C-alpha positions, 0 to 999 in steps of 0.5 A: 498523471502529469508533472510540469516543470514550473521553470521550463514547462517540460512535461512528464506523465504516465496513464493509470486506471485511476488517481490513488496512492500506488499511481501517485507514488509510482508516477512521482518515483518515475518523475524523480528518476528522470529529472531528480528531487524537486524543491516543491510540488504544487497540486490540488486538494485530492484525497490522495494528497490531503486527508481530512481525517482526524489525528490518532493518539500516536500523532497527538502525542507526537504533536503532528497533524494527520497526513496521507501516505503522499504527505509522509513521503514528501516530508521524509524527502524534504520536499514541500507540498503546496496545496491549490484551492482551485483548478484555476490556481493550477493553470499551467497543468490544467492547460496542458491537460486541455492540449493532451485530451485533444492532440494526444488522443488523436495521435493515440487513435491513429496509432491504434493504441487501445491499452494502458500499456501501449499508451505508456509505451507511446508516450516514451517517444511522444513526450520528447517530441512534445517538449521540444516543441513547447518547452521554454528556456528557464529564466534563471540558469541554476539547477532546481532539481537535486540529483539522486545518490546512486544508493537511494532506495526508491523501493522502500522510500516509496512505499505504503506504511501501515501500523499493526500489532503482533498478537499473543499468538505471534500472528499479524493481520494485514488486511485479509492476510495473516502472518506469523513470526518465524522466531517467536519469543515473549519480547515480541508479544503485542509489540507494534509493527510497521509494515511497508508495502512496496509498489511491486507488492513486497512486504517489510516488517520493522519493530523497535527491536529490528526488522521481523522475519515472518511467514504467511499462513492461509488461516489462523489456527482456532483454539479448540472449544472448551467443553462443558461438563455436561458435553464431556459426560454425554460424549463418554456415554456415547462412546461407551454405548450406554445410550442410543443414538440421538436424532442428530447422530448424523452430526457425530461423524462431522464433529466427533467421529474423526477425532474421538475425545483427543483434541485435533492437533492444530495444522497450519497450512503455509 
């Protein structure tokens, strides 16, 4: 993931396994920490940057267009996003990639670099040397990058936002994970929740009533099955010994023998 200052040609970059949401946010966060906030960013129409999905109901009601996570964060930061319509339009950064794919690969091979971690550590020393050799002076002397305040919250600004709903049992499903509200009340049932996932994996749950404290659980409690009148009579008759064992009596121990006729208490593993 490479960034080139349009005025000076200064290069910033890091290696990642793929070009996705988290690598893009992590690399852009690193760029801002080093240079400050740019006025605009010029990139291609990769699905990570520009979406083709249709708007959802909330976006239609708000009069907004569909956005990627990257577009949303750039809008929050007041950074203009410009999309190129061809690789040739991004000539400067594409030419940089041609140089890096030749010169940088050879340098790393000589240094016995074979992991992403080692490659990123190598860039710390390589990029200043590269920039000192190829940078040019900006035509205008004014500073084009806005300084970042000390209190700026990088962690939650560069986070992935997802919308969910609090179910009637006060649980929230987030992909393959289940969370339950620590302080359940009727006021939060079926309340929309905004979940932010930081780059380090931390999660934050927010509602219109304020932050929501949750606890992750391993599985959702399953409500007991409602028995028919015939099933109830069969169980009572079987318990009283009024009828012989059925051909499937081996199943009794699995389904009924451990709890009898009282419903088992719901145990939630945390």
